[in-house]
C-alpha positions in Angstrom: 0.0 0.0 0.0 1.3 3.4 -0.9 2.2 5.8 1.9 2.7 9.6 2.0 6.5 8.9 2.0 6.1 6.9 -1.3 4.1 9.8 -2.9 6.7 12.4 -1.8 9.5 10.2 -3.2 7.7 9.6 -6.5 6.8 13.2 -7.0 10.3 14.5 -6.1 11.8 12.5 -8.9 10.0 14.5 -11.5 11.4 17.7 -13.0 10.3 21.0 -11.6 8.2 19.6 -8.7 7.9 21.7 -5.6 5.8 21.0 -2.4 4.1 23.7 -0.4 1.1 24.4 1.9 -0.7 27.4 0.2 -4.1 26.9 1.8 -3.5 25.7 5.4 -1.1 23.7 7.5 -2.5 20.3 6.5 -3.1 20.5 2.7 0.1 19.5 1.0 0.3 20.6 -2.6 2.6 19.3 -5.3 3.2 21.7 -8.2 5.0 21.5 -11.5 6.0 25.0 -12.4 3.3 27.3 -10.9 0.4 24.7 -11.3 -0.9 22.1 -8.9 -1.0 18.4 -10.0 -1.6 16.7 -6.6 -3.1 17.6 -3.3 -3.5 15.7 -0.1 -4.5 16.3 3.5 -1.6 15.1 5.6 -3.7 15.1 8.8 -6.4 12.8 7.4 -6.8 9.3 9.0 -7.0 7.6 5.6 -4.7 8.8 2.8 -6.5 10.4 -0.2 -5.0 12.3 -3.1 -6.6 14.6 -5.6 -5.2 14.3 -9.1 -5.9 16.0 -12.4 -7.3 13.5 -15.0 -8.5 13.4 -18.6 -12.3 13.6 -18.3 -12.9 10.4 -20.3 -10.4 8.5 -18.3 -11.9 9.8 -15.1 -15.3 8.2 -16.0 -13.6 4.9 -16.8 -11.6 4.9 -13.6 -14.6 5.9 -11.4 -16.5 2.9 -13.0 -13.6 0.5 -12.3 -12.6 1.6 -8.8 -15.0 2.6 -6.1 -12.0 4.3 -4.4 -11.9 6.9 -7.2 -14.5 9.6 -6.9 -15.0 13.1 -8.4 -12.4 15.5 -6.9 -13.3 16.7 -3.5 -13.5 20.6 -3.5 -12.2 20.5 -7.1 -13.7 20.6 -10.6 -15.4 17.3 -10.8 -14.9 16.9 -14.5 -11.1 17.3 -14.4 -10.1 16.0 -10.9 -10.4 12.8 -9.0 -10.0 11.9 -5.4 -8.2 8.6 -5.0 -8.5 6.7 -1.7 -5.3 4.9 -1.0 -6.5 1.9 1.0 -4.5 -0.7 -0.9 -7.4 -1.8 -3.3 -5.9 0.0 -6.3 -2.6 -1.5 -7.4 0.4 0.6 -6.6 1.5 0.8 -10.2 -1.9 2.1 -11.2 -1.7 4.8 -8.5 1.8 5.8 -9.8 0.5 5.9 -13.3 -2.3 8.2 -12.3 0.1 10.5 -10.5 2.3 10.6 -13.7 -0.8 11.3 -15.8 -1.7 14.2 -13.6 1.8 15.6 -13.8 1.9 15.2 -17.6 -1.5 16.9 -18.0 -0.4 19.9 -15.9 3.0 20.1 -17.5 1.5 20.1 -21.0 -0.9 22.9 -20.0 1.8 25.2 -18.8 2.7 28.3 -20.7 5.5 27.5 -23.2 8.0 29.6 -21.2 7.2 27.8 -17.9 7.2 24.3 -19.6 10.6 25.0 -21.2 12.0 26.0 -17.7 10.8 22.8 -16.2 12.1 20.7 -19.1 15.5 22.3 -18.8 15.9 21.2 -15.2 
């Protein structure tokens, strides 16, 4: 089962990723350039992460895994909340984190994307 430590390690291996707490002291945010690709509440009893996702893939994932729901406090079309209780295979969770990162990276302004890619 994936832990917060695993998420931090996986995200830190990506170019241009920074962590911060822009909203409060418990909502940890991972950004690529200036944009968020993953959020989580570090104080929650059960680990959940919010990830950006292609809308069509979101529908498929929500149908396949009851642990994937529309993004809590996010745009429900473009974000999912993923409950990390061990039911979703670890490699699938990492794939979803990578997908979110790539979507956000691809949506950056060219100047910001080039800065990240040059790192």
